[in-house]
N, C-alpha and C positions, 0 to 999 in steps of 0.2 A: 174391395181390393182384389188384386190378382192373387190367385192361390200361391204362386211362386213367391210373391212379396210377403204374404202372411207366413209362409214356411220359413223364409230366411229370418224374418223378425222374431218369430216365436221359437227359434232353436234354443235349447237350454244352454246356459253359460256356466262354466265351472268357476267357482270362487274359493277362496280360503277364508274360513271363519273360525276364530279361536284355534288356529293352527291345523284345522282339519278341512279337507276338500269337501265341498258341497256344490249343489247345482241350484241356480235360480232360473226362473222361467218367465221370459218376457211375454207379455200378453197385449196385443194390439186391441185397443177399445174400438168396437165397431158399431155398437148399438147404444141408443140413449140410456137404457137401463144399466148398461155397463159403466157409463160415465157417472150416473147417479150412485151406483154401488161403490165405485172407487172414491168418489167425493165423500160419501158417508163414512166409509171405512177409514179413510185417511184424514178426515176432518179438514178438508180444504175445498176450494171452489172449482175443482176440475169439472163438475157437472155443468157449469155455465159455459164450458168450451165445446159442448156437443154440436153446436151449429157453426163453429169456427171453421171456415173453409181453407184457411192458410196453414193449418197445422194438423198433425196427428198426435195422439197420445198413446204411449206405450207404458204399461205398468210392469216393472220388474218385480216378481213375486217369489217368495220362498215356496217350498213344496206345499206347506200347509196354508199358504196364502195370507198368513198373518203379518209377515215382514214384507213391506212393499216400498218401492220408490216410483213415483209418478213422473214420467218424462214427457216433455213437449218438444216436438221437432217441427221445423219449418218444412213444408212440403216441397217447395221449389229448390232449395239448396241443401236440404238434409241437415242443416245446422241445429244444434240443440239449443232450444230457447231457455228451458229451465228443467231442473230436477228437484222434486220436493218429496220429503219424507213426511211422517206423521205431523199434523198441525203446521205444515209449511216449514218444518225444520230442514236443515241441510242433511243430505244422506250420510249414513255412517261410513267411515273410511273404508271398511272391508267391502262395501258395495261399489266403490268407485271403479275398480277394474271392470265390473259388469256393465256399468254405465258407459265406460269408455269403449268396451267391445261392441255394445249395442249402437252407440253413436257412430262407430266406424261402419257398421252394416247399413245403418240408415243413410249415411253419407253416400255410400256406394250405390244404393238403390236410387237415390235422388239423382246422382250423376248420370245414370242410365234411364232417367225419367220413368221409374217404376214405383214411385212412392205414392202417387195420387190415387184417388178413387177411380174405379171403373165406372161406377154409378152411385149416386147418392140419392136415396129415396126414403120416403116414410114407409115403415112397415108396421104391422099390427103389434101392439104391446102385449106381451104374454107374461103371466105370473103363474109359476108352476105348470107351464104348458097350456094354460087356459087363456085364450084371447080376451082382452079387456077393451071395451069400448067406452071411453070417458063420456062421450056425448050421450050415449044410451043410458048410462048410469045416472047422469044428471036429469034426463027427461023422465025416467021411470021412478026416480027417487028424489023429489024436490028437497028433502032434508039434506041431500048430499051436494048442495049447490057450491059448497066450498071445495069440491073436488077439482083440482087443477091439473095434476099430473100423476104419474105412476106412484110417487111417494104417498099421495093422499089416498089413492085407490087401495093400496095394499092393506090398510087397516080395515077396510070394509069387506075384504075377501077372506080374512082370517077367521 
């Protein structure tokens, strides 16, 4: 993605929660492991969207990253496809203004054709800064033949 696009999307958004002002932090998912982490944390299927070329995913997160809403936007027109909370629930009402604010930003970026990827490529998977080669792990360790992706690898590296 363009740096300017990321900067606009990831700008903090002020909300009111329990009568007090707070900030939430949009995060544009860019790498496969981010999609996987979001899906596991939120207990929904966003990880399966990692190769979807018609949309982008933006996670709106609290400062501690515990409170989240996963948002899908159509790349061509910037329209919001869906917003999902934990276990595919509807987002809490106090997060609706943040979703609306983010949706407006996404729409504007799409209108100026700044929403799409600059380049989409496969990059090495890293866990704790260490590059992981799934094929090499399988070849050197036949007992790990069930290793399919990053989620399976993580337990062998711990």
